N, C-alpha and C positions, 0 to 999 in steps of 0.2 A: 824806619823806612817801611812803607807798606809793601805787602807781598805782591808779587807780579801775578796777574791773572792771565792764564793762557787761553787763547780763543778756542783751541782744539785740544782734546785730550790725547794723551800719549797712547801708542799702541801697546796693548798688554802682552805679557808672556815672553818678552825678549830677555834672554839671559845676559848677565854682565860679561864683559870682556876685560881681562887683566884687572879685575877688581873694580872696574868702573861700570856703572849702570848705563844701559842704552836707552835713550829717550828719543822716540821717533814720532813725529807729528806731520799731518798733512797741512803744513803751513809754509811751504817753500816759495810760494808766490808764483812768478811766471815760469813754471816748469811744465814740461810735457813728456809723455812717454811714447809719443808717436811722431818723432821728428822726421821719420822717413816719408811722411805724406808730402813733404816739400818736393821730393823727387817725383812723386805721382802728380803733383801740381804741374810740373814742367811737361810731363807726358800728356796730361789732359789738355793743356793749353795748345799742344801741337795737334792732338787728335780733334779737339773741338767737339767732344761728345755732348756736353751740356748745352752748348750753343745750338748744335744741330737739333737736339730734341726740343729745346725751348722754342725754337722758331716754328714748331709744328702746333703750338698751343697758343690760343688767344688769351691774354691776361684780362679778366673782367674787372680788375681792381682799378681804382682811380689812380692814374699815373703819378700824380703829385703826392700821393700818400703811400706809395709803395716803398717799403724799407728793404725787403728781401726779394730780389728779382727771381723769376722762374729759373733762369739759368744758374743762379747762385744756389738755389735750393737743391736743384738736381745735382750740381757739382758737389755740394756738401754731402748729400746722401750717398753718392757713388764713392767718395773718399772714405766715408764711414764704413761702407760695406767692404771695401778693399782692405781697410785697417782692422777688420774683424768685428765691427760693431753693426751687425745686421739688424738689431732691434732699434726701431726708430725712437724708443724712449731714451736711448743713450744720448740723443741730441740735446736733451735738457742739461746735461753736464758738459758734453763736448763743445757746446756753443761758446763756452768760455775758455776752451783750450787754446793757448797761444799758437801752437803749431797749426792747428786747423784754421785759426784766424789768418795766419800768414798765407796758408794755402788758398784761402778765399780772397786774398788781396786786402786784408785789413790788418792794422797794427795790433800788437798784443793788448795794448790798453784801450783799443777802440771799442766800438759798440759790439755787443754779442751777436753771434750768428742766429739763424732761425731756430725755433723750438720745435718740439715734436708735434704740437697741434698744427703748426704751419706746414710741416711736411705732410701730415695726414690730409689737410685740405687740398694740397697740390695733387696727392695721389688720386683723389676723387674728382679732380677737375677735368681731365681729358675726356672728350666724347669719342665714340667709335671712329669717326672720320679723323680725329686728331691722332688716335692710336695707329690708324692705317698710315698716316703720313710719317709718324715716328718709325714705324717698321720700314718704310721706304728710306728714311734717313739713315737707319742702321745698315741697310744694304749699301747705301751710298758711302758710308764710312768704310765698309768692307772693300768696296771697289777702289777707293782712293788710298788704301793701305799698301798698294803695290807700287814699286818704283817705276815699272812700265807695264803696259797692258799684256797680260799673260796670253799665251797661245791656247792654253787648256787649263781648266780648273776642275777639281774633284769636289763634289758636294756629298757629304755623309749625312743622311737624314735618319733620325731615330726619335723615339719617344721615351719618356721616363715617368715613373709614377711619383706623384706628389701627394702624400697623405694630408688631409685636413681634419680639423676637429671642431668645426662650427657649421653654421648654416650658410656657407658661401654660395653665391650664384655659380652655376655650372658644375657644382660638385656632383659626383655620381658614385654609387657603390660599385666597387670592383671585386668580384668574387674571388679572383686569383689572389689578390693581396688582402682580401677580407677586411677592407677598410673603405671609407669614403675618401675621395680625393679628385685630383686633376691628373691628366696625362698629356702634358704639353709636348708639341713637336718641336724639336731642336735641330738646327742645321749648322754644321761646322764644315770648313774646307779641309783639304788634306793636310795642311800645315797647322791646324788648330785654331784658325781664326773663326770667331763666331759670325754667323751670317744672319740667322733669324731664329726667333723663339715665339711660338704661338700657344696661348693658353686654350685648353679644350677639356671636355669632360674625360673622366677616367674610363675610357673604353677604346677598343681597337679602332683606328681610323679606317673609314671606308675608302674604297677606290675613288669615288666621286669627291670626297673630302680632300684626299691627298692630291688629286688632279687639280682641284681648284687652288690649293695652296701652292703647288708647283707652278701653275700658270702665272700667278701673281709674282712669285719669286723670280722665275726665269725672265718674265717681261721686264722686271726692274733691273736685273743684271745686264740683260742685253740692251737696255736703254743706255747703259754706260759703255758696254763692250759689245757692239753689234755682231762681231765676227768671232767671238770667243767660243771655243769648243768646251762642252760641259760633259763630264762623266758623273753619273748618279750611282751612288752605292747605298744599299740598304738591306735589311733582313727581309724575311718572307712576309712580314706585315705589309710591306709596300709593294709586293708583287701582285698587283691587281690588274685586270685587263684594261681598265681605264688608264692606269699609269703607263703600261706598255704601249698602248696606242698613242698616248700623249707624247711619249719620248720619240716614237717613230715620226710623228707629224712635225715635232719641233727639232728634229735632227739632234737628239740628245743621246749620247752613249749611256748604256746602263749595264750594271752587273748586280743582280739582286738574288737574294736567297729564295729558294722555292721549298715549300712544305712538301714533305715526303708523301707520295701517294702510291697505291698499288700499281698504277700504270707506269710510274717512273721506276719502281722497284723491279718490274719485269725486265727492264733494260740492263740491269746490273746483277741479276741473280747469279749468273755464271761467274762473274768477276768477284762477287762476294765469296762464293765457295772456294774459288782458286786462291784468293788472297788469304782467307782464313787457313787453308791447308798449307800454303807456303810459310805463313807466320808460325804455325804450329811445328813445322819441320825444322825451323831454326832453333827451337827449344830455348828461346831467350826472352827477356822481358821487353825488348824493343818493339815499337809499333812499326807496322808496315803499311805504307800508303800507296795506292794505285789509283789511276784516273781513267775516265772514259768520257767521251763526248758523243752526243747524238742529237737529233732534231725531233722534237715532239712539242705538244702543247695541250693545255687544258681545254675542255669543251667550251669554256667561256672566252678563250683567247681568239682573236681574229685571225691568227696565223700561227704556224709552228715557229719555234725559236730554237736557237742553239742552247743546249743544256749540257752542263759539265757535272759529272758525278765524281765525288771523292769517296773512295772506300778505304777505311782504316781498320786494320785488324790488330788486336792485342790479346793479352791473356784474359782480359775482361770480356772479349767478344768482338763483334763487328759493328762498326758505326759508319753510316752512309749519309752524306750531305749532298744537296743539289743546289746549283746556281744557274740562273738564266742570264744570257748576255746577247747583245747584238753586235759585239765586237767580232770582226771577221778574222783577225789574225791572233797569234799568240797560242802557245801550247797550253793544254788544259791545266797542267801543274803550275805553270807560270801565272796564268790568270787567277787561279784559285789562291795560291799561297802568297804571291807577291802583289796582287791587286785586290782581290776581294777580302782576304783576311786582314788587310790593313785598316778596314773599316772598324775593326775592333778598337782602334785608337780613339775613335769618337766616344766610346764609352768612358775612357779616361778623361776626356774633355768634359763630359757631362758630370763625372765625379768631381772634378775640380770646381765646376760651376755650382753644383749642389752642396757638396760637402765643405769645401774651403771658402765658398762665397755665399753659402746659405740661400741659394736661389729658390729653395722650397719654402721660404717664409712667405707664403701666400695666405695670410690670415685676414685680409680685408673682406668685407661682405660683398662688395660690388666686384663683378668680374673685370670691369674696366680698370679698377684700381690694382687688381692683382696682375693684369696684363702689363700695366706700367711698371710694377715691381720687377717683372721678368726682364724688362728692358733696362731697368736700373742695375740689376745684377749682371746683365750682359755688358753694360757699360763698365762696371767694375772689373769684369773679366778682361775687357780690352786693356784696362790700365795694367793689370798684373801680367797679362800676356806680353804687352809691349815692354814692360820692365824686364821680363825674362829674355825677350828678344835682343835686348841691349847687351846681354852677357856674351863673353867669348864663345865662339861656336863649339870648340872642343872641350869646354870646361863642364864640370858637373852642375854649374849654375844654369846652364842652358836647358837642362832637363829637370831642374828642381821643381818640386810641387809649390803651389801658391802659398800654402801655409808655412813652408820653409822660408820662402822669400819674405813673407810677412814677419816671421819671427826674427830673421837675421838682418833685414834691411829696413823694415818699417818701425819695428818696436825698439826705437833708440831713444834714450833719455836725452833731454836737452834743457838748458837754461837759456831763456830768450830775454834779451835786454834791448829795448828800443831807445836809441840815442836820437839826438836832433837830426843828424845827417845820415844815419845808417841803423840797421838792425843787426845785432850780434846774436848768433845762435851757437852757444857753447855746447859741444858734444863731448861725450866721454872719451878721455884720452886712451882708455883701454878697450875701446870698441874693437872686437876681433875682425870685423868685416868692413873696416873703413876703406881699405884699398879697393875692394870690388864696388863699393858704393861710389867712390870717386871715379872709377873707370866707367861705370854706367852713366854718370852725369856727363863725363867727357864725350861719350858716344851719342848723346842726345841728337846732335845734328844728323846722325845717320838714320834716325827714325823717320821713315817715309811718312808724308802728309805735310 
């Protein structure tokens, strides 16, 4: 009898068990290690992210010869990013994965999904006007994610450095980070929903630039909710006279950080001395915080504003911070600690967006392609945020990081078998998180949109 020739070689270095050799090969057939993308498929179908973005781009291809529609390419790419495959080259292997095929509405033994070159061509397809419409579509997605029109929303605006290592358009050298890169503006709301992301050079945004960005953003939001109240939170980068005047004209509440100046310090010199003396008298390691409010303004401001000073004394010395707000009510301590300081949560959202979903993978040469990538990574953020939103409110799952959700709920092995009348997905019997995955799918009807 002739010897059997194996198509793939066995993995080397595996030790025997109970005297029997272990022979492991990649020859299992219709298997997948990402069965959890089927749950993301249900979320994406309710959000309609790919369809919203695809509707903003005209397809120049001959309709009768199109194999992979724009919406399918975008959907595939967002699912890849959410599953941890931020590199487009992984599409050449994942296009044959049975779980991803099911997530894209194809049977496991059906035609393969799109390849990496197809994804790259799509990334370079949108024009500036298409990208503008896509940004409006993402704001529309945000507005439709509420069960009812909110009376008030909070927008946290911030920027983040994105280092690049090529000749990308719009790249700029940033002396602080000692690297070339971008510094996109990102906006989240108070509950962590992404609202907008704008690619821009790696420099501090000017007041005119921020005002133009906010004008377009607020116009789009109020196109959906004409009477909604908006609170803007940001650090001192965004405390420019153009921003303050714009918020006044548009009836937007704001609480913004203010850079320390000698003029502002003169208002709190006595408070700093008394706070430091009182802390030293306690002879303990605890910090002492005191607050003061006054009205003042920079020479470039059109009017004086309400300014809150926070003075903190410790064994390391005295630290003073200032914020400016047009809110008439509220104690200084309450406004600073319970309102302004919560904007720090936006930095955690940016961390999830960049670290867990690799939103800094902006390696395309054209700026328009990198802007589309930011939107695709924002779409993947929506998928993971919505999955987490389905978790019980008082459980640890509700605050789990995206990489934890991916590891526990998406990276699940499966054997997929297509029968004539149904498709069977065999999941591991010993999966430790099958109960929470089942609960999340049962709660899908609660997902707004």
